[in-house]
Structures are given as C-alpha cells and as structure tokens.
ROKE-42993 format. One line per 2 residues: number of its first residue (from 1); their letters; for each residue x, y, z of C-alpha. Coordinates in Angstrom, 3 decimals, padded with zeros to 6 digits. Last residue first. Layout:
% ROKE-42993
NUM> A> X:Y:Z; ...;
END
This chain:
% ROKE-42993
481> GL> 071.384:088.913:185.888; 068.434:089.328:188.385;
479> LV> 068.654:091.388:190.718; 066.971:090.383:194.298;
477> FE> 066.929:092.969:197.055; 065.044:091.878:200.138;
475> ID> 063.128:094.877:202.287; 064.719:096.135:205.472;
473> AA> 063.635:099.772:203.847; 067.024:101.204:204.205;
471> RC> 068.562:097.932:202.925; 066.346:098.303:200.214;
469> FV> 066.682:101.818:199.615; 070.602:101.210:198.879;
467> KL> 070.157:098.311:196.453; 067.084:100.558:194.873;
465> EE> 069.964:103.274:194.276; 072.495:100.955:193.306;
463> VW> 070.624:099.279:190.409; 069.382:102.945:189.464;
461> NG> 070.964:102.622:185.321; 068.782:105.047:183.615;
459> YT> 065.681:105.013:181.854; 062.800:104.277:183.531;
457> GH> 061.113:101.305:185.641; 057.919:099.012:186.372;
455> IH> 056.692:095.433:185.879; 053.344:093.814:185.971;
453> NC> 052.370:090.700:185.504; 053.775:089.095:189.028;
451> NI> 055.878:086.178:190.311; 059.532:087.278:189.307;
449> GQ> 062.545:085.522:189.091; 061.907:082.037:187.737;
447> IF> 060.731:083.549:184.648; 063.679:086.297:184.501;
445> TE> 066.261:083.261:184.464; 064.123:081.760:182.250;
443> MD> 064.387:084.438:179.007; 068.190:085.150:180.160;
441> CD> 069.178:088.123:182.480; 070.599:092.059:181.511;
439> FR> 067.283:092.286:180.069; 066.578:093.471:176.233;
437> CF> 063.241:095.459:176.097; 060.885:096.214:173.455;
435> AH> 058.431:098.717:175.140; 054.788:098.936:173.803;
433> PW> 051.921:101.526:173.805; 048.256:099.783:173.222;
431> ND> 046.339:100.424:169.557; 048.290:096.923:167.803;
429> QE> 048.068:094.228:170.276; 050.535:091.549:170.479;
427> IA> 051.713:090.577:166.672; 051.070:094.641:165.848;
425> AL> 053.645:095.955:168.255; 056.149:093.761:166.470;
423> KE> 054.834:095.089:162.755; 055.111:098.934:164.102;
421> DE> 058.436:098.018:165.533; 059.611:097.175:162.235;
419> EA> 058.215:099.565:160.331; 059.857:102.372:162.797;
417> GF> 063.381:101.091:162.912; 064.394:097.628:165.044;
415> SV> 064.150:099.536:168.562; 065.457:098.600:171.240;
413> FE> 065.176:099.629:175.326; 067.825:098.495:177.794;
411> GH> 068.803:096.427:180.350; 069.147:095.912:184.188;
409> VV> 066.714:093.839:186.200; 065.308:094.233:189.465;
407> VL> 062.925:091.840:191.959; 062.000:093.822:195.271;
405> KY> 060.962:091.742:198.011; 058.554:092.296:200.490;
403> HT> 057.767:090.373:203.314; 054.245:091.171:205.278;
401> TS> 051.797:088.927:203.048; 053.845:085.826:203.651;
399> GS> 056.471:083.722:200.900; 057.104:086.499:199.019;
397> RA> 055.273:090.014:198.988; 056.402:091.925:195.581;
395> LR> 058.048:095.088:194.519; 058.368:095.346:191.187;
393> AL> 061.716:096.349:189.097; 063.141:098.063:185.798;
391> TV> 066.199:099.687:184.960; 066.608:101.176:181.895;
389> EG> 069.410:102.142:178.717; 068.085:103.671:176.040;
387> PK> 065.813:103.264:172.980; 062.459:104.974:172.794;
385> AI> 059.239:103.891:173.888; 057.057:102.336:170.659;
383> HY> 053.224:104.833:170.843; 049.608:104.112:171.392;
381> VS> 047.952:106.007:174.019; 044.453:104.423:174.221;
379> AG> 041.323:106.331:173.215; 037.980:105.783:174.319;
377> GA> 035.721:102.709:174.045; 032.882:101.415:176.491;
375> PY> 033.228:097.819:175.379; 036.695:097.774:177.065;
373> YF> 038.624:094.039:176.497; 037.413:094.103:172.746;
371> GE> 040.103:097.092:171.825; 040.445:100.401:172.588;
369> PR> 040.488:102.911:169.406; 043.972:104.503:168.833;
367> FE> 044.638:107.919:170.076; 048.702:108.220:168.304;
365> VN> 052.142:109.301:170.177; 055.491:109.915:168.250;
363> KL> 054.536:113.599:167.830; 053.426:113.512:171.244;
361> NE> 056.946:113.271:172.375; 058.815:115.644:171.124;
359> IP> 055.461:118.160:171.630; 055.110:117.500:175.177;
357> DK> 059.304:118.483:175.860; 060.678:116.563:179.188;
355> SK> 062.325:114.293:176.559; 062.331:110.560:176.163;
353> GA> 060.596:110.966:172.730; 057.774:107.995:173.183;
351> FY> 058.912:107.377:177.004; 057.305:110.595:177.837;
349> TA> 054.503:109.368:177.069; 053.511:108.049:180.143;
347> HA> 052.665:104.299:180.136; 049.799:104.458:183.008;
345> GS> 047.324:102.881:180.510; 046.862:099.817:177.697;
343> NC> 049.694:097.656:178.748; 052.742:096.432:176.627;
341> LD> 055.972:095.446:177.871; 057.414:093.337:174.766;
339> WI> 060.378:090.901:176.090; 063.472:091.038:173.548;
337> KK> 065.890:088.143:172.601; 065.275:089.028:169.033;
335> DD> 064.799:085.155:168.072; 063.484:084.452:171.661;
333> YY> 060.639:086.884:171.570; 059.281:087.219:174.451;
331> SR> 055.872:088.345:175.382; 053.450:090.678:177.482;
329> ID> 055.157:091.896:180.552; 052.519:094.090:181.431;
327> AF> 053.305:097.510:181.911; 053.441:100.625:184.302;
325> LV> 056.882:102.868:183.256; 057.912:105.480:185.518;
323> PQ> 057.934:109.368:184.711; 061.696:110.885:185.784;
321> GT> 062.349:112.291:189.391; 065.509:109.813:189.772;
319> IL> 065.289:108.491:193.657; 061.456:109.706:194.404;
317> NF> 060.042:108.277:190.762; 061.452:104.921:191.297;
315> IQ> 060.230:104.870:194.684; 056.806:105.931:193.455;
313> MT> 056.562:103.773:190.417; 057.583:100.689:192.833;
311> LA> 054.614:101.694:195.437; 052.041:102.249:192.248;
309> AD> 052.928:098.773:191.271; 052.315:097.678:194.937;
307> MD> 049.211:099.252:194.879; 047.898:098.680:191.453;
305> AE> 044.802:100.251:190.883; 044.117:098.401:188.030;
303> TS> 046.598:101.231:186.324; 049.167:102.779:188.535;
301> CV> 049.327:106.380:188.999; 052.701:108.610:190.155;
299> IP> 052.148:111.808:189.804; 054.903:113.229:187.661;
297> DH> 055.938:117.119:188.235; 053.824:119.596:186.632;
295> PE> 053.801:121.333:182.856; 050.752:122.391:181.256;
293> GA> 051.014:120.493:177.900; 047.403:120.851:177.211;
291> PG> 046.827:116.959:178.238; 049.056:117.617:181.422;
289> YY> 052.739:117.745:182.106; 055.607:116.042:183.079;
287> DN> 053.914:112.630:182.757; 052.663:109.966:185.034;
285> LV> 049.721:111.849:185.264; 049.555:112.089:181.438;
283> AE> 049.706:108.370:181.086; 046.874:107.399:183.816;
281> PI> 044.882:110.243:182.204; 044.811:109.396:178.873;
279> DS> 044.160:106.128:179.483; 041.452:105.804:181.508;
277> TA> 039.019:104.098:179.649; 035.387:105.793:178.874;
275> YH> 032.253:105.149:181.050; 030.494:101.765:180.964;
273> ET> 032.395:098.794:180.083; 035.915:100.061:181.131;
271> LE> 034.881:102.914:183.845; 032.994:099.641:185.688;
269> RQ> 035.591:097.072:184.724; 038.582:097.778:184.567;
267> GK> 039.522:101.281:185.649; 040.867:100.672:188.851;
265> IG> 042.922:104.099:189.196; 045.890:104.117:191.456;
263> CF> 047.516:107.138:193.291; 050.425:108.708:194.349;
261> DY> 050.622:112.377:196.687; 047.507:112.685:197.912;
259> GF> 046.908:116.298:199.432; 042.639:115.767:199.920;
257> ED> 041.665:118.650:197.315; 044.675:119.299:195.008;
255> CL> 044.714:114.884:194.675; 041.048:114.745:194.161;
253> DT> 041.363:118.002:191.368; 044.353:115.934:189.668;
251> MA> 041.669:113.151:189.332; 039.008:115.626:188.090;
249> YY> 041.209:117.222:185.678; 042.792:113.904:184.315;
247> MA> 038.992:112.420:184.274; 037.791:115.014:181.972;
245> LS> 040.335:114.333:179.354; 038.974:110.967:179.274;
243> RK> 035.470:111.973:178.967; 036.729:114.633:176.158;
241> VL> 038.310:111.478:174.883; 034.597:110.030:174.830;
239> DE> 032.971:112.258:173.558; 034.982:113.352:170.361;
237> TC> 035.145:109.558:169.756; 037.413:106.422:169.974;
235> KM> 035.127:103.552:169.297; 035.820:099.897:168.515;
233> TA> 032.467:098.130:167.639; 031.851:101.401:165.536;
231> DD> 028.070:103.125:166.113; 029.417:106.479:167.111;
229> KT> 032.192:107.012:164.125; 035.489:106.299:164.786;
227> WH> 038.425:109.027:165.360; 041.943:107.774:165.253;
225> IK> 043.778:110.949:166.676; 047.019:111.152:164.863;
223> RV> 051.118:112.257:165.929; 049.613:113.981:168.779;
221> HK> 050.133:117.693:168.263; 047.292:119.834:167.325;
219> RC> 044.838:117.729:167.660; 045.805:116.849:171.169;
217> YA> 045.963:120.476:171.925; 042.313:121.287:170.809;
215> LA> 041.099:118.908:173.620; 043.630:119.807:176.197;
213> KE> 041.891:123.304:175.420; 038.094:121.969:175.290;
211> VK> 038.927:119.606:178.431; 040.118:122.812:180.531;
209> AP> 036.907:125.369:179.106; 034.548:122.322:179.851;
207> NE> 032.068:123.884:182.507; 029.423:120.990:182.439;
205> LE> 032.015:118.617:181.065; 034.612:119.548:184.296;
203> LE> 031.627:118.400:186.408; 031.554:115.234:184.504;
201> AR> 034.904:114.414:185.425; 034.146:115.032:189.035;
199> RV> 030.926:112.769:189.188; 032.933:110.223:187.403;
197> LE> 036.015:110.494:189.641; 033.747:110.138:192.632;
195> MQ> 031.800:107.108:191.198; 035.369:105.335:190.634;
193> DV> 035.166:104.905:194.784; 037.409:106.379:196.757;
191> HD> 039.907:104.674:199.182; 042.693:106.572:201.437;
189> VD> 046.316:104.829:202.191; 048.699:106.488:204.452;
187> IG> 052.677:106.231:203.838; 054.807:105.586:206.447;
185> FK> 057.400:103.053:204.531; 057.161:099.817:206.846;
183> EM> 054.303:100.381:209.686; 052.083:102.545:207.690;
181> WL> 052.341:100.477:204.123; 051.729:097.401:206.542;
179> AP> 048.619:099.322:208.193; 047.112:099.850:204.715;
177> DA> 047.579:095.900:203.829; 048.376:095.844:199.937;
175> IA> 046.008:094.847:197.134; 047.344:094.641:193.275;
173> TD> 049.266:091.149:193.917; 045.839:089.437:194.515;
171> IS> 044.445:090.850:190.954; 040.960:089.390:191.065;
169> LS> 040.237:091.608:187.756; 040.650:095.056:189.969;
167> RG> 040.977:095.440:193.306; 039.457:098.612:194.304;
165> GV> 037.999:101.786:193.503; 040.413:104.835:193.253;
163> NV> 043.343:104.010:195.918; 044.679:107.252:197.027;
161> YT> 048.179:107.007:198.089; 049.174:109.427:201.324;
159> LG> 052.932:110.399:201.826; 053.975:111.139:205.728;
157> KM> 057.367:108.705:205.122; 058.365:108.237:201.709;
155> RN> 060.735:110.712:201.835; 062.937:109.086:204.161;
153> FA> 063.076:106.397:201.631; 063.530:108.033:198.855;
151> SI> 066.532:110.286:200.439; 068.456:106.941:201.484;
149> GL> 068.241:105.570:198.486; 069.401:109.216:196.765;
147> IA> 072.410:109.346:199.247; 073.891:106.308:198.678;
145> AK> 073.251:106.389:195.197; 075.149:109.518:195.405;
143> LK> 077.776:108.339:197.771; 078.531:105.578:195.465;
141> EY> 079.009:107.607:192.210; 081.360:110.063:194.128;
139> IK> 083.376:107.143:194.880; 083.067:106.103:191.294;
137> KD> 084.268:108.868:189.645; 086.780:109.751:191.715;
135> TL> 086.929:113.541:192.446; 084.911:112.897:195.878;
133> EG> 088.164:111.090:197.184; 088.018:107.688:199.079;
131> FI> 085.534:105.822:201.823; 081.978:105.125:202.019;
129> KF> 079.963:103.537:205.015; 076.478:103.009:205.035;
127> FP> 074.615:102.958:207.920; 071.747:101.522:210.613;
125> IG> 071.398:102.420:214.179; 071.272:098.707:216.008;
123> IQ> 073.084:100.646:219.513; 076.396:098.206:218.787;
121> DL> 076.277:099.470:215.205; 076.373:102.616:216.313;
119> SG> 079.725:102.661:218.219; 081.421:100.199:215.767;
117> AN> 080.793:102.748:212.377; 082.309:105.032:214.914;
115> AL> 086.050:103.438:215.063; 085.482:102.660:211.143;
113> MG> 084.981:106.018:210.347; 087.688:107.098:212.843;
111> VM> 090.549:104.558:211.900; 089.552:105.766:208.364;
109> AP> 090.331:109.481:209.115; 093.414:108.726:210.909;
107> YG> 095.520:112.118:209.860; 098.172:112.929:207.105;
105> PN> 096.775:110.193:204.416; 093.591:112.217:204.429;
103> LN> 091.107:110.530:201.648; 087.875:111.804:203.213;
101> AY> 085.830:109.350:205.481; 081.791:108.945:204.644;
99> LI> 079.863:107.682:207.335; 075.871:108.083:205.913;
97> IP> 073.681:106.988:208.215; 070.249:105.472:207.860;
95> KP> 068.191:106.976:209.173; 066.988:110.625:209.813;
93> CF> 068.785:112.160:212.407; 068.109:113.032:216.245;
91> QA> 069.521:109.592:217.317; 072.711:110.168:215.415;
89> AV> 073.967:113.116:217.369; 074.428:111.289:220.389;
87> RA> 075.749:107.544:218.460; 078.318:110.205:217.020;
85> FG> 079.734:111.398:220.044; 080.404:108.561:221.560;
83> PW> 082.702:107.635:218.449; 085.612:110.179:219.359;
81> AW> 087.033:111.422:216.279; 090.641:110.812:214.122;
79> VC> 090.400:113.379:211.459; 088.694:113.775:208.298;
77> YN> 085.501:112.215:209.035; 082.009:113.403:208.013;
75> FI> 078.505:111.714:208.817; 076.312:112.400:206.323;
73> VC> 072.731:112.934:206.844; 069.752:112.223:205.091;
71> DV> 066.204:113.727:203.857; 066.815:116.752:205.903;
69> DA> 063.999:118.143:208.275; 065.401:121.093:208.962;
67> AR> 064.570:120.508:212.890; 065.520:116.870:212.567;
65> MM> 069.096:118.410:211.544; 069.202:121.104:214.322;
63> KG> 069.038:118.332:216.710; 071.619:116.648:215.716;
61> YK> 073.792:120.036:215.659; 072.651:120.878:218.513;
59> VA> 073.318:117.392:220.329; 076.220:116.580:218.914;
57> LR> 077.354:119.954:219.955; 076.668:119.352:223.871;
55> NQ> 078.187:115.839:223.657; 082.096:117.762:222.684;
53> WI> 083.787:117.433:219.855; 081.497:118.278:217.301;
51> VE> 083.120:120.463:214.450; 081.047:123.764:214.175;
49> EA> 079.278:125.383:211.776; 077.003:122.559:210.613;
47> AL> 076.387:121.747:207.090; 073.251:122.248:205.476;
45> VE> 073.642:121.060:201.667; 071.158:121.602:198.988;
43> FG> 071.910:119.090:196.039; 072.220:120.189:192.927;
41> DN> 075.495:118.285:192.047; 077.405:121.653:192.387;
39> EL> 075.942:121.348:195.737; 077.751:118.169:196.123;
37> HT> 080.895:118.786:195.835; 081.045:122.376:197.537;
35> KV> 079.566:120.703:200.672; 081.776:117.958:200.935;
33> KK> 084.729:120.308:199.989; 083.635:122.521:202.292;
31> QF> 083.501:119.774:205.398; 087.172:119.097:204.192;
29> NA> 088.634:122.628:204.547; 087.040:123.095:207.773;
27> NV> 088.076:119.890:209.283; 091.778:120.314:208.481;
25> TE> 091.884:124.314:209.323; 090.014:123.703:213.024;
23> LD> 092.332:120.449:213.790; 094.931:122.860:215.762;
21> KK> 092.555:124.647:217.521; 090.800:121.455:218.304;
19> LF> 093.735:119.673:219.969; 094.232:121.239:223.006;
17> ER> 090.741:120.426:223.636; 090.541:116.969:223.381;
15> GD> 086.964:115.681:222.074; 088.622:114.879:218.256;
13> GF> 086.272:115.459:215.745; 083.263:114.861:213.886;
11> TL> 082.024:116.545:210.691; 078.144:116.669:210.306;
9> VG> 076.918:116.748:206.906; 073.264:117.531:206.230;
7> IK> 071.582:116.854:202.514; 068.213:118.394:201.182;
5> FK> 067.014:116.334:198.649; 065.357:119.242:195.803;
3> KA> 062.297:119.596:195.750; 060.552:119.122:192.138;
1> M> 059.649:121.567:190.046;
END
C-alpha cells in the first residue's frame, strides 16, 4: 500500500583527525539510537556509514541522500561538529533540514547544533531545530511532526492533478493558476472534459463485469439502497447507480493511463443534470477501497473540481495516509455548539465507521436518491461521521492570487445517538452525508477566520505537522482557537 517515508540521517563531527577515533564510538551509538527509534516507528531510514568530519564526506553523503531520493534529512549532532560541513552537505539534500541534537551532557552536542544552525541560516538554507532525548514522548512527537510535514512537502514535487470539467457554479475559490502550483509546490495540472469521464464510463457499461460485481457488493454490504421507479421525481435507479459505479472505474482508468495522482470532478452541472451524480465515485476514490471492496490507497478527489480543496486534501493525505473529508460548512447549532459539515460528494465512507474494512463502514451507509439540485438523479452516499478527534483545514489565497494561507481548526466529531443524529441531519439534508463537529474556537472566530464554503480534514491531531508543512512551503499558517 502506501510507500513509507524514507528518512536520511547524517551525523556530523569534529574536523580534527586526532579526535576522530575517540569520538567514533560516541557518534556511532547515538546515530544507531536515532535510526532504530525511527525504524521501530515504521520509517525507512538511510544512514551514512561514516561520520562527516571532512568536506569530501559531506559531498559524498549529501549526494547519497539525493541519489536515494529521501523525503527528508536529519543532521544529527551528539558532539561538537564543525559548521562548514553542514553547508556543504545541505546543498544536495531535500529541504528544510532537521537539525537534531541528542541529550549528551558529556559533549557539546547542543553547541554543535546551534553553531551549524547559524552557518545554514547565513546562506538561507531552511531548517528545524530539535533538542532532547527521543525516549521523551514530547521530543519524539516534535521530531515526527517535522518529519511528516517536511516529507509531505517534498513528496508534492512531481505530482500531477487532473481537473475534470473546470469551474463549477462560479466558485472562484475552487480554481487556481497551474503556474502557481508548479512554482510553489512542483505540481503539474492537466484538464480533461467531463465528456471523457462519460465516454469511459459507457465503455465500462458495455463490458459490465466490474460494474456488476461492484453493484452486487453494494447490494450486500450497504445498509440500505433506496431504489425508486424510473419516473420518480428524485431518482435512484439501478441504471443510475451503475453509471455512478462505472464513473469510478472510468476515473481510476484515466488516472492509471496518464499517471494522475489526485483529481477533482466538476459534477455540477453537466453530470448532475444530464448523466448521473458522481457521489459514489468521489466517495470511494477517497476511501481505502473501491466499490467492490478492492483495496487501494486513498486517491484524493474533490467534488466541484475544487483545486484548493484537492490540494488541502492531498496535504492531509501525504501527512497521515488517511482518507480526507470534503464538506460544505453547512450550518451551526448554537444550542449544541456544533457545526454540520455536509456535502453530497467526496465524503468518504471511511468516516461512517472509522475503519479500513469496507464492510464495517458500509453497514452504516445508505444510498439515497439525490435531491432537486441534481435532476439527472443518482445515489447520494448518506451516513453520519463517527465521533473522534479531528483536524480540519482549508488552503486559501488571500489578498493576492499568489499568497496562500492555510486556515486550521482542531476539534472533534460528535454524536448525539443514532436517532437524534438522523433528526439533526434531516433538518439540513436528509440524503447527504454529515459530520457534526465541535471546534476548538467559537462560532464568530471561525466565521471571521475562513473565507471559503468548503473545509477538509481527517481524524487525529495534525496541527503541528500542518504548521511544519506551511513553514516548509512558505505558506501563512492560521490556527483558529
């Protein structure tokens, strides 16, 4: 499944040869501690075989990091280390660099790290400094947040996003300049007409083995499918559900053929008025599995072809590896101090059960007929998000089309019991998925702090990782609350 982050470790030392032998054991032991700690947490670690105590070694192992395509590099300090070596090695390494000083009172490890930090700072090489013992949970969490945030930023370079359909419903915050994405993140943007999705879906329906298998799986495991007659005002027929399932396979086929890493589907208005809604494909693309339960890593897909939504979701996915929510900020209930986050598409079924097992999630999911917004008809993927700690965010361009900021809010999804949740959902939209969320800030702070109708996030506390990402990407970080 998801490729592990590959972390480089370079240990720096004193440039005086007569000290080399005496310090070798100290350096080796501390480097092994760092390597082992990271490997035990699931990271792939590439560590230099020698301590860097000469420029030629700084060049050798800096180039090794580049050749190995590591996601980030830790410069490790456990003794005094000559600062010039860091400058030489850093030019070959992905940035920012993590400078880590072990807790080693018998030797001036902290002195070495701070001197090296000053050396890098003078020439504009970005870095993060961490000092302490990795067995201290707070210290290790700080290091891990830096690793995840920096690695996510570096993994964005070379990705390709496909925008299927273009701007939806005149939502200006959903469209970004492809040149800006390339300049700031190293991401290419391609555009495909929605007609291509329909064409490929029709080919799937002509050879319907995959669609039929997926439909049988959904019939078996989705809690309820609300079938309607063909002439119903709000339709959810077998033919329409098959079209939606076919669009999933059409989208994965398109991504496979052209190497697209993440995507957005316009939906409104052409698909939703003349073909079928794309809620099912959007949901399961973002899941750990396809509509027949076939496992896959989440493929970020934003509804309404919202580019900055997809980018926010991709950042979350790279950091966490988890499915990421796409939702409208639909309503606020002051008596309960909760927000109703609700949108027809891209709300992964993962949130219905908080499980990697599709059966566990789908038993809480219903396919309900779409409403009057979507006259073509089709199924909406209805469920209520499971309770749990969450981090939500939205990338926005503020004051300029090139100035990005990430607005972040921490909180929790909550439940009031199945019956009460159903009643609450029906007030807004009885056929769309909902997440009832309590934020770590008051209503007014949130309203004034965000200028977009869409928000995204996933389970867990990822505030520090997002903060690191923003520093790495030179993005303004805004935490509400």
